[in-house]
C-alpha positions in Angstrom: -157.0 14.1 69.0 -154.2 12.8 71.2 -150.8 12.0 69.8 -149.8 8.3 69.5 -147.6 7.3 72.4 -144.6 5.6 70.6 -140.9 6.0 70.4 -141.1 8.0 67.1 -143.8 10.5 68.2 -143.6 11.0 72.0 -145.4 14.1 73.5 -143.8 15.6 76.5 -145.4 14.9 79.8 -146.5 18.6 80.1 -148.3 18.2 76.7 -150.2 15.2 78.2 -151.2 17.1 81.3 -154.9 17.4 82.1 -156.0 19.6 84.9 -157.1 17.6 88.0 -155.6 14.3 86.9 -153.4 12.6 89.4 -151.3 9.5 89.6 -151.9 8.9 93.3 -154.4 9.8 96.0 -153.0 10.4 99.5 -155.1 9.3 102.5 -156.2 11.9 105.1 -153.4 13.3 107.2 -152.9 11.3 110.4 -150.0 13.3 111.8 -149.7 16.9 112.9 -149.5 19.3 110.0 -146.0 20.9 109.6 -145.3 24.5 108.8 -144.2 25.2 105.2 -140.6 26.4 104.6 -139.8 30.0 104.6 -141.8 31.8 101.8 -138.6 32.7 100.0 -137.9 29.0 99.4 -141.4 28.3 98.0 -142.0 28.8 94.3 -145.5 29.8 93.2 -144.9 29.3 89.5 -143.7 25.7 89.5 -145.4 23.9 86.6 -145.8 20.1 87.0 -147.6 17.8 84.7 -150.9 16.4 86.0 -150.8 12.9 84.6 -151.5 9.3 85.7 -148.9 6.8 86.8 -149.1 4.7 83.6 -148.5 7.9 81.6 -145.3 8.6 83.6 -144.1 5.0 83.3 -144.8 4.8 79.6 -143.2 8.2 78.9 -139.9 7.4 80.6 -139.8 3.8 79.3 -140.3 5.0 75.7 -137.8 7.8 76.2 -135.2 5.2 77.3 -135.8 3.3 74.1 -134.5 6.2 72.1 -131.1 5.8 73.7 -128.2 3.7 72.5 -126.9 1.4 75.2 -124.9 -1.8 75.5 -128.0 -3.8 76.3 -129.6 -2.7 73.0 -126.9 -1.9 70.5 -123.3 -2.5 69.5 -121.3 0.3 71.3 -117.8 0.3 69.9 -116.6 3.4 71.8 -112.8 3.1 71.7 -110.9 3.6 74.9 -114.0 3.2 77.0 -114.6 -0.6 76.8 -118.4 -0.4 76.5 -118.8 -4.1 76.8 -121.7 -6.2 78.0 -121.5 -7.0 81.7 -123.1 -10.2 83.0 -126.2 -9.4 85.1 -125.2 -11.9 87.8 -122.6 -9.4 89.0 -125.3 -6.9 89.5 -127.3 -9.5 91.4 -124.3 -10.0 93.7 -124.1 -6.3 94.4 -127.8 -6.2 95.2 -127.8 -9.0 97.8 -129.2 -7.6 101.1 -126.1 -8.5 103.1 -124.0 -6.4 100.7 -126.3 -3.6 99.5 -127.5 -2.8 103.0 -124.3 -2.6 105.0 -123.2 0.9 106.1 -119.7 2.2 105.7 -119.7 3.6 109.3 -120.4 0.2 110.8 -117.7 -1.2 113.1 -115.4 -3.8 111.6 -116.8 -6.6 113.6 -120.2 -6.2 112.1 -119.0 -6.2 108.4 -116.5 -9.0 108.3 -118.0 -10.4 105.2 -117.7 -7.1 103.3 -114.1 -6.6 104.6 -113.2 -10.1 103.6 -114.5 -9.5 100.1 -112.3 -6.4 99.8 -109.3 -8.2 101.2 -109.6 -11.0 98.7 -110.2 -8.5 95.9 -107.0 -6.7 96.9 -105.2 -10.0 96.5 -106.7 -10.8 93.2 -105.8 -7.4 91.7 -102.3 -7.7 93.1 -101.9 -11.2 91.5 -103.3 -9.9 88.1 -100.9 -7.0 88.0 -97.9 -8.6 89.8 -97.8 -5.9 92.3 -97.2 -6.1 96.1 -100.2 -4.2 97.4 -103.5 -2.6 96.4 -105.6 0.4 97.6 -109.3 0.2 96.7 -110.3 3.8 97.7 -110.0 5.7 94.4 -113.4 6.2 92.7 -112.4 6.5 89.1 -109.5 6.1 86.7 -108.5 9.7 86.9 -108.8 9.5 90.7 -106.4 6.5 90.6 -104.0 8.5 88.5 -104.0 11.3 91.0 -103.5 8.7 93.8 -100.5 7.2 91.9 -98.9 10.6 91.3 -99.4 11.7 94.9 -97.6 8.5 96.0 -94.8 9.2 93.6 -94.4 12.7 95.0 -94.5 11.5 98.6 -91.8 8.9 97.9 -89.5 11.3 96.2 -89.9 13.8 99.0 -89.0 11.1 101.5 -85.8 10.5 99.5 -85.0 14.2 99.6 -85.2 14.4 95.8 -87.2 17.6 95.7 -85.7 18.6 92.3 -87.6 15.8 90.6 -90.6 17.7 89.5 -91.0 16.6 85.8 -93.4 14.0 84.5 -93.0 12.7 80.9 -96.2 11.6 79.1 -96.5 10.3 75.5 -98.3 12.5 73.0 -101.0 9.8 72.5 -102.0 9.8 76.2 -105.4 10.2 77.7 -105.9 13.9 78.7 -106.4 12.9 82.3 -102.7 11.9 82.5 -101.2 15.3 82.2 -104.1 16.8 84.3 -103.4 14.3 87.1 -99.7 15.0 87.1 -100.2 18.7 87.2 -102.8 18.4 90.0 -100.1 16.5 92.0 -97.8 19.5 91.5 -95.6 18.2 88.7 -94.5 19.9 85.5 -95.5 17.9 82.4 -93.5 17.3 79.2 -95.0 15.6 76.1 -92.9 12.9 74.5 -93.4 12.1 70.8 -94.5 8.8 69.4 -92.2 7.1 66.8 -93.3 6.0 63.3 -94.6 2.7 64.7 -96.8 4.2 67.4 -94.5 3.5 70.3 -93.2 6.1 72.7 -89.9 7.3 71.2 -87.1 6.0 73.4 -84.6 8.6 72.2 -87.0 11.4 72.9 -87.5 10.0 76.4 -83.8 9.9 77.0 -83.6 13.6 76.3 -85.7 14.3 79.4 -84.5 11.4 81.6 -82.2 13.4 83.9 -82.1 14.4 87.6 -85.4 16.3 87.2 -87.4 13.3 86.0 -89.9 12.2 88.6 -91.9 9.7 86.5 -93.3 8.7 83.2 -97.0 7.9 82.8 -97.6 5.2 80.2 -100.8 3.5 79.1 -100.3 -0.1 78.0 -101.6 -1.0 75.5 -101.3 2.6 74.5 -104.2 4.8 73.3 -103.3 4.0 69.7 -104.5 0.5 70.5 -100.9 -0.9 70.3 -98.6 -2.8 72.6 -95.6 -0.6 73.0 -92.7 -2.9 71.9 -90.2 -0.5 73.6 -91.9 -0.9 77.0 -89.0 -2.8 78.7 -86.4 -0.3 77.4 -88.6 2.7 78.4 -89.0 1.5 82.0 -85.3 0.8 82.3 -84.5 4.3 81.0 -86.7 5.9 83.6 -85.3 3.7 86.4 -81.7 4.5 85.4 -82.5 8.2 85.7 -83.9 7.6 89.2 -87.6 8.1 88.3 -90.7 5.9 88.7 -93.0 4.4 86.1 -96.7 4.9 86.4 -99.0 2.6 84.4 -102.5 3.8 83.2 -104.3 0.4 83.3 -107.4 1.6 81.5 -106.7 -0.9 78.7 -105.9 -3.9 81.0 -108.6 -6.0 79.3 -106.1 -6.6 76.5 -103.5 -8.1 78.8 -105.4 -10.1 81.4 -103.7 -13.4 82.1 -100.9 -12.7 79.6 -98.7 -9.9 80.9 -98.3 -8.4 84.4 -97.4 -4.7 84.6 -95.0 -5.3 87.5 -92.9 -7.7 85.4 -92.7 -5.2 82.6 -91.2 -2.6 84.9 -94.1 -0.5 86.3 -94.0 0.7 89.9 -97.6 1.6 90.1 -100.7 1.0 88.0 -104.4 1.9 88.3 -107.2 -0.4 87.1 -110.5 0.8 85.8 -112.9 -1.7 87.4 -115.8 -0.2 85.5 -114.0 -1.0 82.2 -112.2 -4.3 82.6 -114.0 -5.9 85.6 -117.7 -5.6 85.0 -119.7 -2.6 86.0 -122.1 -0.9 83.6 -120.0 2.0 82.2 -121.1 5.3 80.9 -123.2 8.3 81.9 -120.6 9.5 84.4 -120.3 6.5 86.5 -120.2 4.6 88.7 -116.5 3.8 88.6 -113.6 2.5 90.6 -109.8 3.0 90.0 -107.8 1.0 92.5 -104.1 1.6 92.6 -101.7 -1.4 92.6 -98.1 -0.7 93.8 -94.8 -2.4 94.0 -92.6 -2.6 97.2 -91.3 1.0 96.8 -94.7 2.7 97.0 -96.4 0.2 99.3 -96.2 2.4 102.5 -97.8 5.3 100.6 -101.1 3.7 99.6 -104.2 5.8 100.3 -106.1 4.8 103.4 -107.9 2.6 104.3 -106.7 -0.8 103.2 -108.0 -4.1 104.5 -105.7 -6.3 106.6 -106.2 -9.8 107.9 -105.7 -10.2 111.7 -105.9 -13.8 112.8 -109.3 -15.0 111.7 -110.8 -11.5 111.1 -110.4 -8.4 108.9 -109.9 -4.8 109.8 -109.3 -1.5 108.1 -105.7 -0.3 108.4 -103.8 2.9 107.7 -100.5 2.4 105.7 -97.4 3.6 107.4 -96.8 6.7 105.2 -100.2 7.0 103.5 -101.0 9.9 101.3 -104.3 10.0 103.3 -108.0 9.6 102.4 -109.1 10.1 98.8 -112.8 9.2 99.3 -115.4 9.4 101.9 -115.1 5.8 103.2 -113.6 2.6 101.6 -114.2 3.2 97.9 -117.1 2.5 95.7 -118.2 -0.7 97.3 -120.8 -1.8 94.8 -118.3 -1.6 92.0 -115.8 -3.6 94.0 -118.4 -6.3 94.6 -119.1 -6.6 90.9 -115.4 -6.9 90.1 -115.0 -9.6 92.8 -117.9 -11.5 91.3 -116.5 -11.2 87.8 -113.0 -12.4 88.7 -114.4 -15.3 90.8 -116.7 -16.4 88.0 -114.1 -16.4 85.2 -111.1 -17.6 87.1 -107.6 -17.7 85.5 -108.7 -19.4 82.3 -111.7 -17.1 81.8 -109.7 -13.9 82.4 -107.1 -15.0 79.8 -109.9 -15.7 77.3 -111.2 -12.1 77.9 -108.0 -10.6 76.6 -107.6 -13.2 73.8 -111.1 -12.5 72.5 -110.8 -8.7 72.8 -107.5 -8.7 70.8 -108.9 -11.2 68.2 -112.0 -9.1 67.6 -110.1 -5.8 67.1 -107.8 -7.5 64.6 -110.7 -9.0 62.8 -112.1 -5.4 62.3 -108.6 -4.3 61.2 -108.2 -7.0 58.6 -111.8 -6.4 57.3 -111.6 -2.6 57.0 -108.0 -1.8 56.3 -108.8 -1.6 52.5 -111.8 0.7 53.1 -110.4 3.2 55.6 -106.9 4.4 56.3 -105.2 2.7 59.3 -103.4 5.0 61.7 -100.6 2.4 62.3 -101.0 -0.7 60.2 -99.6 -3.3 62.5 -101.2 -5.9 64.8 -103.3 -4.1 67.2 -104.5 -5.0 70.7 -108.1 -4.5 72.0 -109.0 -1.6 69.7 -108.1 -0.3 66.3 -107.8 3.3 65.0 -108.9 4.1 61.5 -108.8 7.5 59.9 -111.4 9.2 57.7 -108.8 11.2 55.9 -109.3 9.2 52.7 -112.9 10.4 52.6 -111.9 14.1 52.9 -111.8 14.5 49.1 -115.6 14.3 49.2 -115.9 16.8 52.0 -116.8 14.1 54.5 -115.3 14.1 58.0 -115.1 11.5 60.6 -118.0 13.1 62.4 -120.2 12.6 59.4 -119.3 8.9 59.3 -120.0 8.5 63.0 -123.4 10.2 62.6 -124.3 8.0 59.7 -123.5 4.9 61.7 -126.5 5.8 64.0 -128.8 5.2 61.0 -127.5 1.7 60.7 -128.2 1.0 64.4 -124.7 1.3 65.7 -123.3 3.7 68.3 -120.5 5.9 67.0 -116.9 5.1 67.8 -114.7 7.5 69.7 -113.7 10.3 67.4 -110.8 12.6 66.9 -108.7 10.8 69.6 -105.8 10.3 70.0 -105.1 13.8 68.8 -102.1 12.7 66.8 -104.3 10.8 64.3 -106.1 13.0 61.8 -109.8 12.3 61.5 -109.5 9.4 64.0 -112.2 6.8 64.4 -111.2 4.7 67.5 -113.1 1.4 67.5 -113.2 -1.1 70.3 -115.4 -4.1 69.7 -114.6 -5.6 73.1 -114.6 -9.3 73.9 -118.4 -9.7 74.3 -119.6 -9.2 70.8 -120.4 -12.0 68.4 -119.0 -12.4 64.9 -122.4 -11.7 63.4 -122.6 -8.4 65.2 -119.1 -7.4 64.0 -119.9 -8.5 60.5 -122.9 -6.3 60.5 -120.8 -3.4 61.7 -118.2 -4.1 59.0 -120.9 -4.1 56.3 -122.2 -0.8 57.6 -118.8 0.8 57.5 -118.2 -0.4 54.0 -121.7 0.8 52.9 -121.0 4.2 54.4 -117.7 4.4 52.5 -119.6 3.7 49.3 -122.2 6.4 50.1 -119.3 8.9 50.6 -118.4 8.3 47.0 -122.0 8.2 45.6 -123.9 10.7 47.7 -121.6 12.6 50.1 -124.3 15.2 50.9 -126.6 12.5 52.3 -123.8 11.3 54.6 -123.0 14.9 55.7 -126.7 15.5 56.6 -127.0 12.3 58.7 -128.5 10.9 60.9 -131.8 10.6 59.2 -133.6 7.8 61.1 -133.1 9.0 64.7 -135.7 10.8 66.8 -133.4 13.9 66.9 -131.4 14.9 63.8 -127.9 16.5 64.0 -127.6 19.0 66.8 -125.4 22.0 67.3 -123.2 20.1 69.7 -121.4 23.1 71.1 -124.7 24.8 72.0 -126.2 21.6 73.4 -123.1 21.1 75.6 -122.7 24.7 76.8 -126.4 25.9 76.9 -128.6 22.8 77.2 -132.3 23.4 77.3 -133.4 21.4 80.3 -136.9 23.0 81.1 -140.2 22.8 79.4 -141.7 26.1 78.3 -145.3 26.6 77.3 -145.7 27.3 73.5 
């Protein structure tokens, strides 16, 4: 008897295979037969399922329904901004005149695409307060690397070769020190103070003739606006260094604060987090770099310039060179352009207002249930700690797994590293109060379960198609092929 084809009991395609069954029938060959590849390239033992087209479609559709995604569930993954993105922006990217252009076409044949990029450069410059924008970087970490390469090129032009030290707060994304090291700098970690800000006195200790730059995320990865930011930037500038801004959390400041006015010399933006591209699964992304006057000549090539009534690709005077194959991830740029044009100044400001409001609503609702890393007004995300549940032998991982049983994706865990048993929650600006209330009730219910039945929480999830895995083995030795029983 065949197994029922539903999301709870889904046989693999190989298990549905019937010899001789096919999903398509090809017509007789009407072109000359071609020789097969070299025998060494042909596998004789390749096992493929013999199934119909409906079986294939149903299998992968039902398989997709087992996943958590922003279109189906609340996805409070802190630091990643897993927000809902309007489908109209996808539609814009799919328009034939946009989707079918080729990056190798001559400038005169793609004036519309270049015009869009030129306007987007202007919008991002206005949003950040910077003087120029390079759209080429393909991700946030790629933007970080671009920024640090520009810093290095600028310092070398000044003859300040001794400046080889980059200071980074201990709460930073791991890509920050990695990007600085890849650009050839030495990295020093600077402690946070008791309020979650970067410690100004600790920064002053390394702000000497060796300091090339400081890399700051604002709001920082503790979900807080660093109230020392003006003093921090002034300290770096007095020492002769530059200030790099990780703009991964820009959705908390849109329309309210411009990095350039705070003292930043360069900042990257994650278009796939703040400006509307479906985010997750490794891409797609875009990490444009926005720079002040000092670094303007060093932007990665190409940038788009306006010449008379037309647009053309240009190479900045002292460019650090090409960082991607062509002009950047164009489809993501289109979505960001559509998002900005749709919302306008008022809408972008509401994005940041709603994002901050929602995070503080969670903070106020759960501060008596879970420990708060830094109990002060947060920005777009809030960090709780599961250390209060440790007496029952329950860890943050157990709480995150139990959330799956309630229909919510787990938050970011154990980051930043300076917070014990961290649960980093970002509700984003797109969730309703009803959704957040449901999440709050689930968190409170789990806290109650920790006290009443901790073993049940530690064994979760219970309602998902797959129970708890050995995550280290699943990551390092994934089983990706079907084998006959």
